[in-house]
TORTOR-806917 format. One line per 8 residues: number of its first residue (from 1); their letters; for each residue x, y, z of C-alpha. Coordinates in Angstrom, 1 decimal, m for minus. Layout:
NUM	A	X,Y,Z; ...
END
This chain:
1	XXXXXXXX	30.1,m9.0,m63.9; 26.3,m7.5,m62.9; 24.8,m10.8,m64.8; 27.4,m13.6,m63.9; 26.4,m12.0,m59.9; 23.1,m12.6,m60.3; 23.2,m15.8,m61.7; 25.2,m17.2,m58.7
9	XXXXXXXX	22.3,m15.6,m56.3; 20.6,m18.4,m55.0; 16.6,m18.2,m55.1; 15.1,m16.3,m52.2; 13.5,m19.7,m49.5; 9.6,m19.3,m49.6; 8.3,m17.9,m45.9; 7.9,m20.2,m43.1
17	XXXXXXXX	4.8,m20.2,m40.6; 5.6,m20.6,m36.9; 5.5,m23.9,m35.8; 3.1,m23.7,m31.9; 4.0,m26.6,m29.2; 0.8,m26.3,m28.1; 1.4,m27.7,m24.8; 4.3,m26.0,m24.1
25	XXXXXXXX	2.3,m22.8,m24.9; m0.3,m24.1,m22.4; 2.0,m24.4,m19.7; 3.6,m21.4,m20.1; m0.4,m20.0,m19.7; m0.4,m22.2,m16.2; 3.1,m20.6,m15.0; 3.5,m17.3,m16.3
33	XXXXXXXX	0.8,m15.6,m17.6; m2.4,m17.4,m14.9; m1.8,m16.9,m11.5; m4.3,m19.5,m10.9; m5.7,m22.1,m13.0; m9.4,m21.3,m11.6; m9.0,m18.7,m14.5; m10.2,m20.9,m17.3
41	XXXXXXXX	m14.1,m20.1,m15.9; m13.6,m16.4,m16.3; m12.2,m17.1,m19.7; m15.3,m19.1,m20.7; m17.5,m16.3,m19.3; m16.6,m13.9,m20.6; m16.4,m15.6,m24.2; m20.5,m16.9,m23.6
49	XXXXXXXX	m21.2,m12.9,m22.1; m19.6,m11.7,m25.4; m21.1,m13.9,m27.6; m24.8,m12.3,m25.9; m23.7,m9.0,m26.1; m22.9,m9.2,m30.2; m26.0,m10.7,m30.9; m27.6,m8.6,m28.5
57	XXXXXXXX	m25.7,m6.0,m30.9; m27.8,m7.1,m34.0; m31.5,m8.4,m32.1; m31.6,m6.4,m29.7; m34.3,m8.7,m28.5; m32.6,m11.4,m28.3; m32.7,m13.9,m25.2; m29.5,m13.4,m23.1
65	XXXXXXXX	m28.3,m16.7,m20.9; m25.5,m18.4,m19.8; m25.7,m21.7,m18.9; m23.8,m24.3,m16.6; m23.7,m27.0,m15.7; m20.9,m29.3,m14.1; m19.3,m33.5,m13.7; m20.8,m35.8,m16.2
73	XXXXXXXX	m22.5,m33.9,m18.6; m21.0,m35.7,m21.1; m22.0,m39.0,m20.1; m17.9,m39.8,m21.1; m16.6,m40.4,m17.3; m15.0,m38.2,m15.4; m15.2,m34.6,m14.3; m16.5,m32.5,m17.0
81	XXXXXXXX	m18.3,m29.4,m17.5; m21.1,m27.8,m20.1; m20.9,m24.1,m20.8; m24.3,m22.9,m23.3; m25.0,m19.7,m24.5; m27.6,m18.0,m26.1; m25.0,m16.0,m28.1; m23.9,m14.7,m31.7
89	XXXXXXXX	m22.6,m18.3,m32.5; m20.6,m19.4,m35.3; m20.5,m20.1,m39.1; m17.8,m23.7,m40.1; m16.1,m20.6,m41.7; m15.6,m18.3,m38.7; m14.6,m21.7,m36.8; m11.6,m22.9,m38.9
97	XXXXXXXX	m10.7,m18.9,m38.9; m11.3,m17.9,m35.3; m11.0,m21.0,m33.2; m7.7,m22.7,m34.7; m5.9,m19.5,m35.1; m4.3,m19.4,m31.9; m4.2,m15.2,m30.8; m6.9,m14.6,m33.7
105	XXXXXXXX	m9.6,m12.5,m31.5; m13.2,m14.0,m32.7; m14.3,m10.0,m32.1; m13.2,m9.6,m35.4; m15.9,m11.5,m37.1; m18.5,m9.9,m38.9; m21.1,m8.5,m36.8; m19.1,m8.7,m33.6
113	XXXXXXXX	m17.0,m6.2,m34.3; m19.6,m3.3,m33.9; m20.1,m4.5,m30.3; m16.3,m4.2,m30.1; m16.7,m1.4,m26.6; m19.2,m3.6,m24.9; m16.7,m7.0,m25.5; m14.6,m8.2,m22.5
121	XXXXXXXX	m12.2,m9.9,m23.8; m9.5,m8.1,m25.6; m6.7,m10.2,m26.2; m8.1,m13.5,m28.4; m6.5,m16.4,m25.9; m10.1,m17.2,m24.9; m10.1,m21.3,m24.7; m6.7,m21.7,m25.1
129	XXXXXXXX	m6.6,m20.9,m21.5; m9.3,m24.1,m21.3; m6.3,m26.4,m21.5; m5.2,m25.6,m18.6; m7.5,m27.7,m17.1; m9.2,m29.6,m19.6; m7.7,m32.3,m22.4; m10.3,m32.1,m24.5
137	XXXXXXXX	m12.3,m29.3,m25.7; m15.6,m29.4,m27.5; m17.2,m26.7,m29.0; m21.0,m26.6,m30.8; m22.1,m23.7,m32.0; m25.0,m22.5,m34.7; m24.8,m19.0,m36.2; m27.3,m15.9,m35.1
145	XXXXXXXX	m26.2,m14.4,m38.6; m26.3,m17.4,m40.8; m29.6,m19.2,m39.4; m30.1,m21.2,m43.1; m26.2,m22.7,m41.9; m25.9,m26.0,m40.1; m24.5,m26.4,m36.5; m21.2,m26.9,m36.7
153	XXXXXXXX	m18.6,m28.6,m34.0; m15.1,m27.9,m33.3; m13.0,m30.9,m30.8; m9.4,m30.3,m29.7; m7.1,m31.9,m27.7; m4.0,m31.0,m26.2; m1.2,m32.5,m28.3; m2.6,m29.4,m30.5
161	XXXXXXXX	m4.6,m31.6,m33.2; m8.4,m31.2,m33.8; m11.3,m32.1,m35.9; m14.3,m29.7,m37.9; m17.7,m31.2,m39.0; m21.0,m30.0,m39.6; m24.0,m31.6,m37.3; m27.9,m31.9,m38.5
169	XXXXXXXX	m30.3,m29.4,m37.3; m31.0,m31.1,m33.9; m28.0,m31.1,m32.7; m27.9,m27.6,m32.0; m31.7,m26.0,m32.9; m31.3,m22.6,m31.7; m27.8,m20.1,m32.1; m25.6,m20.0,m29.7
177	XXXXXXXX	m23.0,m21.7,m28.6; m22.0,m24.5,m26.2; m18.3,m25.7,m25.2; m17.4,m29.0,m23.3; m14.6,m29.7,m21.3; m13.2,m32.5,m20.2; m11.0,m32.5,m17.0; m7.1,m33.1,m17.4
185	XXXXXXXX	m4.9,m35.6,m15.0; m5.0,m34.0,m11.7; m7.6,m31.4,m12.7; m11.1,m32.7,m11.8; m11.4,m30.5,m8.6; m11.4,m27.6,m11.3; m14.6,m28.7,m12.7; m16.6,m30.0,m9.6
193	XXXXXXXX	m19.8,m28.5,m8.9; m19.4,m26.9,m6.2; m15.4,m25.6,m6.7; m17.6,m23.9,m10.4; m20.6,m22.1,m8.8; m18.3,m20.7,m6.2; m15.8,m19.4,m9.0; m19.1,m18.1,m11.6
201	XXXXXXXX	m20.1,m15.9,m8.9; m17.0,m14.5,m7.9; m15.9,m13.9,m11.3; m19.7,m13.2,m12.6; m22.0,m12.0,m10.0; m22.0,m8.1,m11.5; m22.3,m10.1,m15.0; m25.9,m7.7,m16.7
209	XXXXXXXX	m27.3,m11.1,m17.7; m28.7,m14.3,m16.5; m26.1,m16.5,m15.4; m26.5,m19.7,m13.3; m24.9,m23.0,m12.5; m27.5,m25.6,m12.7; m30.4,m23.6,m11.2; m28.0,m21.7,m8.6
217	XXXXXXXX	m28.0,m18.1,m9.5; m24.4,m16.4,m10.4; m25.5,m12.4,m10.5; m26.6,m10.6,m7.7; m27.5,m7.4,m9.1; m28.0,m5.1,m8.9; m24.4,m3.9,m7.1; m25.0,m3.1,m3.2
225	XXXXXXXX	m23.7,0.3,m4.0; m26.7,1.5,m6.6; m29.2,m0.4,m4.5; m32.2,2.0,m2.8; m31.8,2.4,0.8; m34.2,3.7,3.4; m31.6,5.6,4.7; m28.2,6.1,4.3
233	XXXXXXXX	m27.3,4.3,7.8; m29.3,1.8,6.3; m26.8,2.0,3.4; m23.8,1.9,5.4; m25.5,m1.2,7.8; m26.0,m3.0,4.4; m22.6,m2.4,2.8; m20.6,m3.2,6.4
241	XXXXXXXX	m22.4,m6.1,5.7; m21.0,m6.6,2.3; m17.7,m6.0,3.0; m17.3,m8.4,5.9; m18.7,m11.4,3.4; m16.5,m9.9,0.7; m13.4,m8.7,1.8; m13.6,m10.5,5.9
249	XXXXXXXX	m13.5,m7.3,7.5; m17.0,m4.6,9.4; m15.4,m1.6,8.1; m15.2,2.0,9.5; m16.8,3.7,7.0; m17.9,3.4,3.2; m17.2,5.7,0.6; m19.1,5.9,m2.2
257	XXXXXXXX	m16.7,6.7,m5.6; m19.1,7.3,m8.7; m17.1,8.8,m11.8; m20.1,8.6,m14.5; m18.0,10.2,m16.5; m15.0,7.3,m16.4; m17.8,5.0,m16.1; m17.2,3.5,m12.3
265	XXXXXXXX	m19.2,2.7,m9.8; m18.3,1.4,m6.7; m17.4,1.8,m3.0; m14.1,2.6,m1.1; m14.6,0.7,2.4; m12.4,2.4,5.2; m9.6,m0.5,7.1; m10.9,m0.6,10.8
273	XXXXXXXX	m7.1,m0.9,12.1; m4.1,0.9,11.3; m1.5,m0.8,8.0; 1.8,0.6,7.1; 1.9,3.0,4.4; 4.2,0.7,2.4; 2.2,m1.5,2.3; 0.4,m2.1,m0.8
281	XXXXXXXX	m3.5,m2.1,m1.1; m5.6,m4.7,m3.3; m8.7,m3.6,m4.4; m11.2,m6.1,m6.5; m12.5,m4.4,m10.1; m14.7,m5.5,m12.5; m14.5,m4.9,m16.0; m17.7,m4.4,m17.2
289	XXXXXXXX	m19.4,m7.0,m14.8; m16.6,m9.9,m14.8; m14.0,m9.7,m11.9; m10.9,m8.5,m13.7; m8.4,m8.7,m10.1; m8.8,m8.7,m6.3; m5.0,m6.9,m5.9; m5.4,m4.0,m8.4
297	XXXXXXXX	m2.9,m1.6,m6.8; m2.0,1.0,m8.9; m6.3,1.8,m8.8; m5.3,4.8,m6.1; m3.3,7.6,m5.1; 0.0,5.9,m2.4; m1.8,8.2,0.5; m5.1,6.5,0.7
305	XXXXXXXX	m3.7,3.1,2.2; m6.6,3.0,4.9; m9.2,1.9,2.0; m9.8,m1.5,0.7; m11.9,m0.4,m3.4; m14.7,m2.8,m4.8; m15.8,m1.5,m8.0; m16.9,m1.6,m11.9
313	XXXXXXXX	m15.4,m0.2,m14.8; m16.0,0.2,m18.4; m12.8,2.6,m19.2; m9.8,0.7,m18.2; m7.7,m1.4,m19.9; m6.3,m5.2,m18.7; m3.5,m6.3,m19.2; m2.6,m8.9,m21.4
321	XXXXXXXX	m3.4,m11.7,m18.0; m6.6,m9.9,m17.5; m5.5,m10.2,m13.7; m4.4,m6.2,m13.8; m4.5,m3.3,m14.8; m2.8,m1.6,m17.5; m1.0,1.5,m16.7; m2.2,4.6,m19.2
329	XXXXXXXX	m3.4,8.0,m19.6; m7.3,6.8,m18.1; m5.3,5.3,m15.3; m4.1,8.5,m13.8; m6.9,9.8,m15.0; m9.3,7.5,m13.1; m6.6,7.2,m9.8; m6.9,10.9,m9.7
337	XXXXXXXX	m10.6,11.2,m9.5; m11.1,8.3,m7.4; m8.7,10.3,m5.0; m10.9,13.5,m5.3; m13.9,10.8,m4.0; m11.8,10.1,m0.9; m10.2,13.8,m0.3; m14.3,15.3,m0.5
345	XXXXXXXX	m15.4,12.4,1.6; m13.0,13.8,4.5; m13.3,16.9,4.1; m17.3,16.9,4.7; m16.9,14.9,7.6; m14.8,17.2,9.0; m17.9,19.9,8.4; m20.7,17.8,9.3
353	XXXXXXXX	m19.6,14.7,11.2; m17.0,15.5,13.6; m17.8,12.2,15.6; m17.0,9.9,12.5; m13.5,11.6,12.0; m13.0,11.7,15.3; m12.9,8.0,15.3; m11.6,7.2,11.7
361	XXXXXXXX	m8.3,9.7,12.8; m7.7,7.7,15.9; m7.1,4.8,13.5; m6.0,6.7,10.2; m4.4,9.5,10.9; m1.1,8.9,9.0; m3.0,8.4,5.8; m4.3,11.9,6.1
369	XXXXXXXX	m0.9,13.6,7.2; 0.4,11.8,4.2; m2.2,13.5,1.8; m2.0,17.3,3.7; 2.0,17.1,3.0; 1.5,18.2,m0.5; m2.0,18.9,m0.3; m2.3,22.9,1.4
377	XXXXXXXX	m6.5,22.7,1.2; m6.2,19.4,3.4; m3.8,21.0,5.6; m6.4,24.1,6.4; m9.1,21.6,6.3; m7.4,18.7,9.2; m5.5,21.4,11.4; m8.1,21.4,13.9
385	XXXXXXXX	m7.9,17.7,13.6; m4.8,16.2,13.3; m3.0,14.6,16.5; 0.1,15.3,17.1; 2.2,14.5,20.6; 3.3,17.9,22.6; 4.6,19.3,25.8; 1.3,19.9,26.5
393	XXXXXXXX	m0.7,16.7,25.9; m1.8,15.4,22.6; m3.5,18.5,20.8; m4.1,19.4,17.4; m1.5,22.3,15.3; m4.4,24.8,15.9; m5.1,24.3,18.9; m0.9,24.1,19.7
401	XXXXXXXX	m0.4,27.0,18.2; m3.4,29.3,19.5; m1.0,28.3,23.2; 2.2,29.0,21.7; 4.0,32.1,19.9; 6.5,30.0,18.6; 5.7,26.8,17.2; 8.8,24.8,18.2
409	XXXXXXXX	9.3,21.4,17.1; 12.1,18.8,16.8; 13.1,16.6,13.8; 13.8,13.7,16.0; 12.0,11.3,18.9; 15.4,11.4,20.7; 15.7,14.9,20.9; 11.9,15.3,22.1
417	XXXXXXXX	12.7,13.0,24.5; 15.6,15.4,25.7; 13.8,18.3,26.2; 10.0,17.8,26.2; 10.5,17.4,30.8; 12.7,20.6,31.0; 10.6,22.4,28.0; 7.5,22.0,29.7
425	XXXXXXXX	8.6,23.3,32.5; 10.1,26.5,31.3; 6.5,27.0,29.5; 8.4,26.1,26.2; 5.7,24.6,24.3; 7.5,21.6,22.0; 6.0,19.4,19.1; 7.3,16.3,18.4
433	XXXXXXXX	8.1,15.8,15.0; 10.1,13.0,14.6; 7.1,11.2,13.6; 6.4,10.4,10.2; 5.3,13.2,8.3; 5.0,15.4,11.3; 7.9,18.3,10.9; 6.8,18.1,7.6
441	XXXXXXXX	3.3,19.6,8.6; 4.2,21.5,11.0; 6.5,23.5,8.8; 4.2,24.1,6.5; 1.6,25.7,9.4; 2.6,29.6,8.5; 1.9,28.9,4.7; m2.2,28.0,6.2
449	XXXXXXXX	m2.2,30.5,9.4; m0.5,33.4,8.1; 1.4,34.6,11.5; 2.6,31.5,12.7; 5.7,31.3,14.2; 7.7,28.5,13.7; 11.5,27.3,15.0; 13.4,24.3,15.6
457	XXXXXXXX	14.5,23.8,19.2; 18.0,23.0,19.5; 20.3,23.1,22.2; 21.3,26.6,22.3; 17.3,27.9,22.6; 17.2,25.0,25.2; 20.2,26.5,27.1; 19.6,30.2,26.5
465	XXXXXXXX	15.6,29.8,28.4; 17.5,28.3,31.4; 18.2,30.0,34.4; 22.2,30.9,34.4; 23.8,31.2,38.4; 24.8,33.7,40.3; 28.4,34.7,38.6; 29.7,34.4,42.2
473	XXXXXXXX	28.9,30.9,43.0; 29.8,29.8,40.0; 33.0,31.2,40.5; 33.2,29.2,43.5; 32.6,26.1,41.7; 35.5,26.7,39.2; 37.3,23.6,40.5; 34.5,21.5,39.7
481	XXXXXXXX	33.3,22.2,36.4; 37.0,22.2,35.3; 37.2,18.1,37.3; 34.2,17.5,35.0; 35.1,19.3,31.9; 37.5,17.0,31.7; 36.2,13.8,32.7; 33.8,14.3,29.4
489	XXXXXXXX	35.4,15.9,27.5; 36.8,12.8,25.6; 33.3,11.8,25.1; 32.6,15.7,23.1; 31.1,17.1,25.7; 30.8,20.1,27.7; 29.7,20.6,30.7; 27.4,23.6,31.5
497	XXXXXXXX	25.4,25.2,34.9; 22.4,26.1,35.0; 19.1,25.7,37.5; 16.3,24.9,36.4; 12.8,22.6,37.0; 11.5,20.5,38.2; 14.7,20.0,40.6; 14.3,16.4,40.4
505	XXXXXXXX	16.2,16.1,37.1; 19.7,16.1,38.0; 21.4,16.5,34.6; 20.3,16.9,31.3; 21.7,16.0,28.0; 21.5,18.1,25.0; 22.7,18.5,21.4; 21.6,18.4,17.8
513	XXXXXXXX	21.9,16.6,14.4; 25.0,17.9,14.1; 27.3,16.9,17.2; 25.6,14.1,16.5; 27.3,13.9,13.1; 30.7,15.6,14.7; 30.5,12.3,16.9; 30.1,9.8,14.8
521	XXXXXXXX	33.4,10.5,12.2; 35.0,11.2,15.1; 34.3,7.5,16.3; 34.2,6.5,12.4; 38.2,8.2,12.3; 39.8,6.3,15.9; 38.3,2.9,14.7; 40.0,3.5,10.4
529	XXXXXXXX	43.5,2.8,9.5; 46.0,5.7,8.3; 44.2,6.7,5.0; 40.4,7.1,6.1; 41.8,8.7,8.9; 43.3,11.3,7.6; 40.6,11.4,4.9; 38.0,11.3,7.4
537	XXXXXXXX	40.3,13.8,10.3; 39.5,16.9,7.0; 36.4,16.6,6.8; 36.0,18.1,10.8; 34.4,21.3,10.9; 33.6,23.7,13.3; 30.1,21.4,14.7; 28.6,22.3,18.6
545	XXXXXXXX	29.2,19.9,20.9; 26.6,18.0,22.9; 26.3,19.2,26.4; 26.0,18.0,29.5; 23.6,20.7,31.3; 24.2,20.0,35.3; 21.3,21.6,37.6; 22.4,23.8,40.1
553	XXXXXXXX	19.1,23.1,42.3; 19.4,19.9,42.6; 20.8,18.8,46.2; 22.6,15.6,44.5; 24.5,18.2,42.5; 25.2,20.6,45.3; 26.2,17.7,47.0; 28.9,16.3,44.4
561	XXXXXXXX	29.8,19.7,43.1; 31.6,20.4,46.4; 33.4,16.6,46.8; 36.8,17.1,47.6; 38.4,14.6,45.7; 39.1,15.5,41.5; 38.9,11.6,40.8; 35.8,11.1,42.6
569	XXXXXXXX	34.2,14.2,40.8; 34.9,12.4,37.9; 33.2,9.3,38.6; 30.0,11.0,40.0; 30.2,13.5,36.4; 30.0,10.2,34.1; 27.6,9.2,36.5; 25.6,12.4,35.8
577	XXXXXXXX	26.3,11.7,31.7; 25.3,7.8,31.6; 21.4,8.7,33.6; 21.0,11.7,31.3; 21.3,9.8,28.3; 19.6,7.3,29.8; 16.6,9.7,30.5; 16.6,10.9,26.8
585	XXXXXXXX	16.3,7.1,25.9; 19.3,7.3,23.0; 20.9,4.4,21.5; 24.7,4.3,23.9; 27.8,4.0,21.5; 30.5,2.1,22.3; 32.1,4.9,24.1; 29.1,5.6,26.3
593	XXXXXXXX	28.3,1.7,27.3; 32.6,1.9,28.4; 31.6,5.0,30.9; 28.7,3.6,32.3; 31.0,0.7,33.8; 33.3,2.6,34.6; 31.6,4.8,36.3; 29.1,1.9,38.0
601	XXXXXXXX	32.6,0.1,39.4; 34.2,3.3,40.6; 30.9,4.1,42.9; 30.6,0.7,43.9; 35.0,1.1,44.9; 34.2,4.5,46.5; 31.4,2.7,48.9; 33.4,m0.2,49.8
609	XXXXXXX	36.7,1.7,51.0; 34.9,4.2,52.7; 33.1,0.9,54.6; 36.3,0.0,55.4; 37.7,3.6,56.3; 34.4,3.5,58.8; 35.3,m0.1,60.1
END
């Protein structure tokens, strides 16, 4: 049976090779891998610089030149570009093995591998990217490793065809490579001389070799952050000029980002205006001198959103498109190291340059507060400087804690607006913790300032600090208070009588988050169907109600309390309630808006009725 089975089994098919549609691949590159056709020039510069690096690894005294000549250099008409380098060059076998095989990197060739760590390119896409702007690519190369071998020419078209031939010695007397591009339809602008020069300077200003477009220099070394300056002030001015020219703004300050162990040199520029913490910062990163990206987002910790970086590195890995950084352990370590440099800059300002620190915090206190939340040492350093809104004015936590035995704070801006005027008049110090990070920092205060007492301010605390009314007087006003409480009871609000300053405030509306949650639950229950109303009703707890605190010292409240008609007392109480809500700048519920309208109309009717009676 086994022999019969074996005889009936079909013979295995020979392995097949993938067929690559070059035009489809070029479309994929141009529309999905690369952000712009301009990357073709980066690939050309990258290949040329890598070739020079490879040659100098075996011939340290070899020339290190890259030359670009734009437009018409081929004499074939139309836009064209020629790129010449004095690099390692290729033999005929290299051309067949490397240039004609998509995805294979020339860095695998013998003589290039030993210089691998100095290469810019890592993925072997190379010349293929040039088809984004070119319809034909011609490469003429002579190997420095095999100088007796003749020059070789490789010509490829965007339909996927190519030819290879050897040339006489005079076609390329010296080792190196020349790449000729002829523009494809609609792409001539990318090969124009002005565009080529602009792109070459953008990508290659920090390259370590002599790179020129025609007679115009491309490289500008040493980098601005590595140049000697007569004084720190001169350095700041020069770096500010560099930032303005490169990034378009004049920075508040510049921060050195030297991290030698990670092969990083650069500078962080402090933005002159505030930005949202949610805004993703884009940083300009060069890899071994070649611009990798202008939009590196993950380079710094999230809290450092107030700076923009320009730096060069030889340790970070690029993604496949070589337009972003690969997230790995090295990048995480670099991010921490750069964050530490910015943190050290802040502590240095706090210790030695308070004027510059105050100027910085006036714009970017939010970023420093974000850092201080998770860094006790930074919070301790910044205590005398970080500004907070308080009932004593704009103060630091340190100043406020020195003035008040208990540091009270509110968690929302609305709560602060409710109590700030009254608390200030009663001598209660309150910090507005409703802004981003502020309540967290106030709560962390005892950890860096032992002995400090921090307490969240609630309605009960405020009410307890207000003077009680004489019991006999309050008893005489029992009828008035009963009518007022009956009016506001449907709104979930109690009425309390106290005496407090300032006298000009007739009423104060107080609540807390628990009371607001209960109000929201009750409102949802009233609007729900029977099923949901039953569920919401079961959630009813013993949450405190909001309260309207009437000021017995206020003349208007005294006059209202002497009114004889319960209906008029109710209308007046609704008016005081609405005015207290407006003073606290609280958002009004539909029931509150209806109450205000009803009270306004009621007062008008009472006033006009009185006029008719007097008439």
